[in-house]
C-alpha positions as CSV (number, residue, x, y, z in Angstrom):
1,M,13.4,-2.3,4.5
2,K,13.0,-5.8,6.0
3,A,9.8,-7.5,7.2
4,V,8.7,-10.9,8.4
5,I,5.4,-12.7,8.0
6,D,4.2,-13.3,11.5
7,R,0.9,-15.1,10.8
8,F,-2.0,-15.4,8.5
9,E,-5.5,-14.3,9.4
10,G,-8.0,-15.4,6.8
11,T,-7.0,-13.8,3.5
12,L,-4.5,-11.4,5.2
13,A,-0.9,-11.8,6.3
14,V,0.2,-10.0,9.4
15,V,3.7,-8.7,8.5
16,L,6.0,-7.2,11.1
17,V,8.0,-4.3,9.5
18,G,11.4,-3.0,10.6
19,S,13.2,-3.2,13.9
20,E,10.1,-1.8,15.7
21,E,8.0,-4.6,14.2
22,I,5.1,-2.4,13.1
23,Q,2.1,-4.6,12.1
24,L,1.0,-4.3,8.5
25,Y,-1.9,-6.3,7.1
26,V,-1.3,-7.4,3.6
27,P,-3.6,-9.4,1.3
28,K,-2.1,-12.9,0.8
29,D,-2.4,-12.5,-3.0
30,E,0.0,-9.5,-2.9
31,L,2.8,-11.7,-1.5
32,P,5.0,-14.2,-3.3
33,A,3.2,-17.5,-3.8
34,E,5.8,-19.4,-1.8
35,A,5.6,-17.1,1.3
36,V,4.8,-18.8,4.6
37,E,4.8,-17.8,8.2
38,G,8.4,-16.9,9.1
39,S,9.3,-15.8,5.6
40,W,11.4,-12.7,5.4
41,L,10.5,-10.0,2.9
42,T,12.3,-7.0,1.4
43,I,10.0,-4.0,1.1
44,G,10.6,-1.1,-1.2
45,F,8.9,2.0,-2.5
46,A,8.8,3.6,-5.9
47,L,7.2,6.7,-7.2
48,D,4.1,6.3,-9.4
49,Q,4.3,9.5,-11.5
50,Q,1.3,8.5,-13.7
51,G,-0.8,7.8,-10.6
52,E,0.2,11.1,-9.1
53,Q,-0.7,13.0,-12.3
54,R,-4.1,11.3,-12.4
55,Q,-4.8,12.2,-8.8
56,R,-3.7,15.8,-9.4
57,Q,-6.1,16.0,-12.4
58,K,-8.9,14.5,-10.5
59,I,-8.5,17.1,-7.7
60,Q,-8.2,19.9,-10.3
61,N,-11.5,18.8,-11.9
62,L,-13.2,18.8,-8.5
63,L,-11.9,22.3,-7.8
64,D,-13.1,23.5,-11.2
65,K,-16.5,22.0,-10.6
66,L,-16.8,23.8,-7.3
67,K,-15.6,27.1,-8.7
68,H,-18.2,26.9,-11.5
69,K,-21.0,26.0,-9.0
70,Y,-20.6,29.3,-7.2
71,E,-20.1,31.6,-10.1
């Protein structure tokens, strides 16, 4: 997916994503150091299986806590 840096607002970059130019606010420190207004970016996604497992465990712990509360 392609995106372009439209402008900077304080510590955020306003990035226009895709052909519909959906605005995405991204912290400057998440962008390449050499990125400037008008820079084109490639955006990708990757699964975070460890993060997903941690979140599932957190939810399970909360459910267990609720279940024990009403026993």
